[in-house]
N, C-alpha and C positions, 0 to 999 in steps of 0.2 A: 392465570389471573393473579395479579398482585394486589394484596391488601396492605396498606400502610397505616391506616387509622381505623380503630374500632370505636364506634359511637354507641353508647348505651342510653336508653331511656332510664328514667328513675322509678316512677310510680308503677307498681305491679310487675316490675322486672327485678329491680334491686330492693325495693321496699314495698311489698304488698300493703294495701291500705283498706280500711273498712269504715265507711261513713256510718254504718249502723251503730257503731260505738258512740258517736256524737248523739245520734237520735235517741238511743236508749237512755243516755245520761240526761238529756233534756226532758224526756218523758218522766224521769225520776224527779226532776226539779219541780215540774208542774204538769199536771195531767194533760196528755195530748200535745204538749209543747213540741216535742220532737217530730211528731207527725205533721203538725202545722208548719214547722220550720222546713221540713223536707218538701212539702208542697210549694212553699214560697220559693225555695231555692231552685226547684225544678222548673217552675213556671217563669222564673226570672233568671234563667241560666246566663243571660248576657251579662249580668252583674259579675258572675264568676269569671267569665272570659275577659271582661274589662279589667278586672283586678290582676289577672295573669299577664296582661299586656301593659300594666301600669297606667291605664286610662283612668283608673280609680286609685287614689292614694290609700295608704293604710287607714287613715282617719275617715275618709269618705266611705270605704268599704265597711269599716267597723260601725259607723253610724247606722248604716243599713242593717247590719247584723244585730245591733242593739234593738232595732225596731222589730226584726223578724223573730228574735228571742224574747220579745215582749218585756224588755228591760229587766230581765230576771238575773242577769250577770253583769259584772263589770267588764270593761274591754279586755283587761288582763286575763280575767277568768275565761272569757270567750276564746282568746288566742290559745290558751293552754288546752281547752277542750277541743277546739277546732283542729288542733295539730296532734292530738294524742290518738292517732289512728294508724300509725305506721309500725311495722316490724321489719327486720332485716331478713332477706332471703340469703342465708349464710352460704348455701351451695353456690349461688351465683357470685356473691361477693368474694368467695374464695378463689375464683378465677382471675380476679383483677391483678393481683401482684404477679401472676405468672404471665398474663398478657402484656403487662406493662414492660416486660423485658424486651419485647420484640416489636411493639406497636405504639403509635401515638394514641393516647387515650382521651376521649372526650365524653362528657356527660351532657345530654341534650334533653331538657325537660320543660314541659308546660307546668309551671309552678307559680307560686306567689311568695311574697316577702314574709308573710306570717308563717306559712308552712316551713319555709326555709329557716327562719329564726327560732321558731318554737318546736319544730318537728324533726328536721333531718340534718341540720347544719353541722352537728358535732359527730355524726357517724364516722367511724374510723376509716371505712373503705374509701371515703372521698379523697384521701391522700394519694391514691393511685391514679387519679385523673390529672392530666396536664392542664385541662381547662373545663370549667363548667359554663355551658351556654344555656342561660335561663330565660324563659319567655318574658318575665317582668323586667329584665335588664335589656333585652333586645327590642322589646316592643312588638313582638310577633309571636304567634303560636304555631305549632305544627298543625296542619300540613302547609302553612304558608311558605313559599320559596325563601323568603327573607331569613327565616331562622336556620334553614339548612345552609344557606350561603354564609351565615355568621360563623358557622363551623369551619367552612372552607377558608374563610379569611384568616382564621387561626392556624389551621393545619398547613395552609399553603400547598395543598396536594391536589392532584387531579380528582375530579368527582368519582371516577371509577375505582379509585384506591381506597374508598371509604366503605366500611361495612357497618350497617345500622341494625340495632336490635331494639324492637318496640313491641308492646303487647297489642297495640291498636293497628288494625289493618289499614285504616285510612292514613295513618302516619307513616307506616311502612311504604305505602304507595306514593306518598308525598316524596319520600327519600328517593325512590326509584325514578320518579318524574324529573329529578334534578341529576340523574345519572349515577346514583349510588347503588351499591349492592345492599340489600336489606332483607331481613328475615323477621317473621312474626314470632314473638316469644309466647310460648304456651306452657313452657316448663323446662327444668334443667336438662332432662334427658334429650329433648329435641334440640336444645341449644348446643349441646355437645355434638350431636349429629350434624347440625348446621355448620359448626366450626370445622368439623372434619371435612365436610363437603367443600369448604372454602380453603382447605389446607392451612388452617390457622394453627400456629404453634402455641401450645400452652402446657 
């Protein structure tokens, strides 16, 4: 089995995130605000998805967020708070320069422009990717076929030569449905085992 491109998810693979950080800070600003915000976000999750596919612009999304946070923050303050949820998984990130020597490297993420700009855009490990395929730029989210095909348009490789790593089983299955090899990320040790099973050089 020949693997020529390795495709990484971003959130909870390279950068674990925790939305409780936002909710706790909002509760600190105004009693119960974080809890109310969480309920609104959960019950109107289509807003999140539309923002990830650029059906909502930054301003349109932020206007909704101002309402949901009961106008307690400026838009800039919200962007900072909304994006201060990430840390780097250094174990996984340390594999990237080794993998880059032998494989085409692509990042494939359901994300949005605010998280990109305020959250993860300046992380050093991004330099090891040949291409970032982002949902808000493609106009589609995993597991839509369109976003996987956007990767193939860049790599110009057969589907079967891609190996995808994602923490969400549904997105792993989406990759398999387009003919990719794919593994679910649950931690560094399993990832190393998966790479060995696919004879990945690192």
